[in-house]
N, C-alpha and C positions, 0 to 999 in steps of 0.2 A: 960919299962926300956930302955936299950941301944941296944936291939936287933932289927934288920931290919925286915920289914914285910915279906921279901922273905924267912925268916927262917921258916915261917909257911905255905908258899904257897903250898908246896908239899902235906901237909895234906888236904888243901882245894880242890885241884885238884883231889885228889885220890877218885875214886868211883863216880864221877859226869859225867853224860851223857849230852854232849852239842855239838852243831854244831861248836861253836867257843868259844875261851877263850880270852877275851879282857882285857888288862891291860896296865899300863903306862910304861915308860922307866925304872922305878925302878925295874921292874920284868924281865928285859932283861938279862937272864942268860941261857947259853946253857943247864944246867942240868934241869931247869924248862921247857924250850921249848921242850926238849926231853920227859919229863914226860907228858906234855900236848899232844904231838903227839902220845904217847903210848895210851892215852885214846881215841884217834880217833877224837879229836877236832882240828880245825884250830887254829893256833897261830896268834893272832892279837895284837902283841906287837911291837911298833916301836923300831928299833935298836938304841942303843946309838951312839953318833957321833964317839967315839973312837974305835968302832968295826972295825977290819980289813976286815971282810967279812960282808957287809951290807945285812941283811936278808930282803926279800920282805914281806910286810903286806898289808892288805886291808885297805886303807886309808879312804874309804867311810864308812866302818863299824866302824872304830875307831872314826870317827866324831860323830856317834850315841852315843858312850860312853861319849863324851864331852857334848852332849845335856843332858844326864841323870845326869851327875855331876853338871851341871849348875842348873838343876831342884832341886836337893838336896840342893844346896847352897841357892836357893830362899826359900826352905821349912824351912831351919834352921833359917831364919830371923824371923820366928814366935817364940817368946820366949817360948811359952808353948810347942812347939815341941822340941826345942833345949834343954831345961832343963828337959823335961818329968816330969811335975808336977803330972800328973795323975798316980795313982797307978794301976788302972785296965786297962788291955789291951784294952778292948772294948771302954772305954772313950778316951784313947790315940789315938787309930786308928780312932775314930770318928772325933777327932780334926785334925788329919793328913789329912783325906779326905776333911774336910772343908777347910783347908789351901790349899790343892791341887786345889780345885775348885776355890778358890779366886785367885790363881796364874794363872789358866787357863783362867779365865774371864778377866784378865788384858790385 
C-alpha cells in the first residue's frame, strides 16, 4: 500500500543479534538508529543530505551492501527465479543455486 518500509523496520531490528545493520538512505531516521544502537549493532546507514548533523558511517561496509544488491539484481534476470514458478522450496532453491553458479562463472 501507501506505507513506507521504515514503518516495519523496528519490528525487523528487534531481537536480532548482529555486528552491524546496513540499510540505504530511506532508513535514515533517528528513532531507527537509536533502536539499532540499543541492540548493540553498528549503524551503517548513510545520512540524507538534508540532515543538519551528518552522521558517520562505514563506507567500505556499505559498498559490500551494494555488491549484494547487484547480485540479487542479476539473479532476478532469470525468469524462473523472478516469478517463482516452482511450488516446492527444494526445486526453487536448486534453480537459485544453478543461477548463482551461472552468474559466478560469467
